[in-house]
C-alpha positions in Angstrom: -15.7 -14.7 -12.0 -16.7 -12.4 -8.8 -15.0 -9.4 -9.2 -15.5 -9.6 -13.0 -19.5 -9.3 -11.3 -19.1 -6.1 -9.5 -16.7 -4.7 -12.8 -20.3 -4.7 -14.5 -22.0 -3.9 -11.9 -20.3 -0.7 -11.8 -19.9 0.1 -15.6 -24.1 0.1 -15.6 -23.9 2.3 -12.4 -24.9 -0.3 -10.4 -23.6 -0.4 -6.2 -23.8 -3.4 -4.3 -24.1 -3.2 -0.1 -24.7 -5.6 1.9 -28.2 -6.2 2.9 -30.2 -7.1 6.5 -29.9 -11.5 6.4 -27.6 -11.8 4.6 -29.2 -10.1 1.5 -27.9 -8.3 -1.2 -28.9 -4.9 -1.8 -28.4 -3.2 -5.4 -29.1 0.8 -5.9 -30.7 1.7 -8.1 -33.2 -1.1 -8.6 -34.9 -2.8 -11.8 -30.9 -1.6 -14.5 -29.8 -4.7 -13.7 -30.2 -6.8 -17.0 -32.0 -10.3 -16.3 -29.0 -12.4 -17.0 -26.9 -10.5 -14.8 -29.2 -10.8 -11.7 -29.1 -14.5 -12.4 -25.1 -13.9 -12.5 -25.3 -12.4 -8.8 -27.9 -14.6 -7.2 -25.9 -17.5 -8.5 -22.5 -16.4 -7.1 -24.2 -14.4 -3.8 -22.6 -16.3 -0.8 -19.0 -14.9 -2.3 -19.8 -11.2 -3.8 -20.8 -10.9 0.1 -17.6 -12.3 1.1 -15.9 -9.7 -1.1 -18.7 -7.3 0.0 -17.9 -7.0 3.9 -14.3 -8.2 4.6 -12.6 -5.3 5.7 -10.8 -2.8 2.8 -7.4 -3.4 0.9 -4.2 -1.7 2.5 -3.0 -0.6 -0.7 -3.8 -1.0 -4.8 -0.4 -2.6 -5.6 0.7 -1.9 -9.3 0.4 -4.4 -10.2 -2.2 -6.9 -10.4 -2.3 -10.9 -9.3 -1.1 -13.2 -11.3 -4.2 -15.2 -10.0 -7.3 -13.0 -9.9 -6.2 -9.8 -11.3 -7.1 -7.6 -8.3 -4.4 -5.1 -7.2 -6.3 -4.7 -4.0 -3.7 -5.8 -1.6 -3.4 -7.1 2.8 -0.3 -6.6 4.3 0.3 -9.3 6.0 1.9 -9.7 10.3 4.7 -10.6 8.8 5.2 -7.5 6.1 4.5 -9.5 2.8 1.4 -8.4 0.6 -1.4 -11.0 0.1 -3.6 -9.9 -2.7 -7.1 -9.4 -1.0 -10.1 -10.9 -3.6 -7.5 -14.6 -3.7 -7.5 -14.5 0.1 -11.2 -13.4 0.6 -12.6 -16.1 -1.7 -9.8 -19.0 -0.4 -8.2 -18.6 -4.9 -5.0 -18.6 -4.4 -3.0 -22.4 -3.1 -1.1 -21.8 -0.2 1.6 -22.2 -1.2 1.2 -18.7 -3.3 -0.5 -17.0 -0.4 3.3 -18.6 1.6 5.4 -16.8 0.1 3.8 -13.9 -1.8 4.4 -11.7 -4.3 8.3 -10.4 -4.0 7.0 -7.5 -6.0 4.7 -6.6 -3.9 6.3 -6.4 -1.1 9.2 -3.7 -2.0 5.8 -1.5 -2.7 4.0 -1.9 -0.1 7.3 -0.8 1.8 7.7 1.9 -0.3 4.2 2.9 -0.8 
């Protein structure tokens, strides 16, 4: 999963960012193992979608049941929805329509 790749890069002290013309910038270069480089290449479109999307509105106390992310956006109707699932189109439409009730309470309290 893309979030796992980002976590692996972070653990190695590597920062990923979008580059020019659809490139994926890796800083510092030369730190990544070949297996991780291959995984980044294979998932480059999804990584770029995630890296170029707006930041989350807040971090939930509860991980997403689908992707494990705690990043949430507050939707126009007040629902708190998982940022990663929406960006990567992981959540079935029925879940997106329902939102996560516990997050709605967190969003209004936080």
